[in-house]
N, C-alpha and C positions, 0 to 999 in steps of 0.2 A: 853657409853664411854665418859670420860671427854674431854673437849676441851683442845687443846695444842697450845701454841704460842711459836715460837722460833726465835731467831736472830742468824745470821751467820756472823762472823767477822774473821779477820786474826790477829794473834798476832805475832809481829816481834821478831825474834831471832837474836841477834847481839852481837858483842863484841866491846868495846870501849877501845882505848889506848890513853894516854896522852903523846904527844911527848915532847922532851926536850925543845922545843920552847914554850910549853904550849898549842899548838894546839891540839884539840881533833879529833882523827880519828875514824870513826865508820865503821865497816865492817859488813854489813848485810848478815847473813848466809842464811836466808830464812824466811818463815812464817809458823805458825801452824794454822790450822783451829780451831776455838773456837765456840761452840754452847752453847747458854744460852736459856734454855727452861723453860716454866712455864705451869703447868697443873692446870685446874680449881679445881680438887680434886683428891686425890689418897687414896686408903684404907690404914689405919694405918699398917696393916700386910705387905703390899707391901713396905712401907717406912722402916719398921724394917728389912726386908730381903735385901733391897737395901743397907741400911746403913752397914749391916754386910758384904755384898759382897764388898763394896767400901773399907772397912777397910783391906781387903786382899791385896790391892795395885795392883791388876791385871788390865790389859787393857781389854776393851770390844769392839767387832766389832759392829758398828752401821751404818745403811744406812740413808742418808739424801739427800735432794735436794740442790745441790751446787748453787753458784751464777750464774753459766752459764746455769742453768736449768736442768743439768744432775743429775741423781741419782748416788751417789757415796757411797763407803763402805770403812771405815777406822777404825783403832783401836783408842779408846779414853780413857783417864783417867777421871774419874768422881769425882766431888767435893761431899761433903756430902749434902744431900737434905736440903733445907731451907723452911720448912713449916711455915705457918703463923697462921692459925686458926684451932682448933680441934673441931669437932662436931660429932654427931651421926645422921645417916640418918634415915628415917622413919622405915626401916626394922631392925634397931639396929646396923648396920655396923658402926664401928668407921672410920672416914675419916679425913684427913688433907686437908685444902683448900689452894689455891695459893702456890703450891709447886714449888720451883725454884731449878734448877740444872744446873751446869756448866760442860761442857765436853770439854776437850782440847786434840787435836789430838796428837798421839805419834810421827807421822812422821812430819819432817820439809820439806816443799816444797821449792825447789830451788828458788832463786831470779832472774830468767831469764825472 
């Protein structure tokens, strides 16, 4: 199984309004969980299937360990994979190395 590294951040969802006085007022609506993952290698067939699925625009449920240490499950929208290097393994399997993927949660968590 390839190694995976991921970072977990929060993306702000907000609205800004410019008042007549020129003052900018920002209303923070909440935050979306964002996961950026990188795999050591992924088979080329898997990348092709994943890319086709992402083009459908559907959200996918995923489990992850949150900042509080708890395992959580949310629906995420995935970016297209960003592979860097293409090679063949000893058994002839085509693989991409250093594959990066960004996942953005569908749900906006409140700003409480």
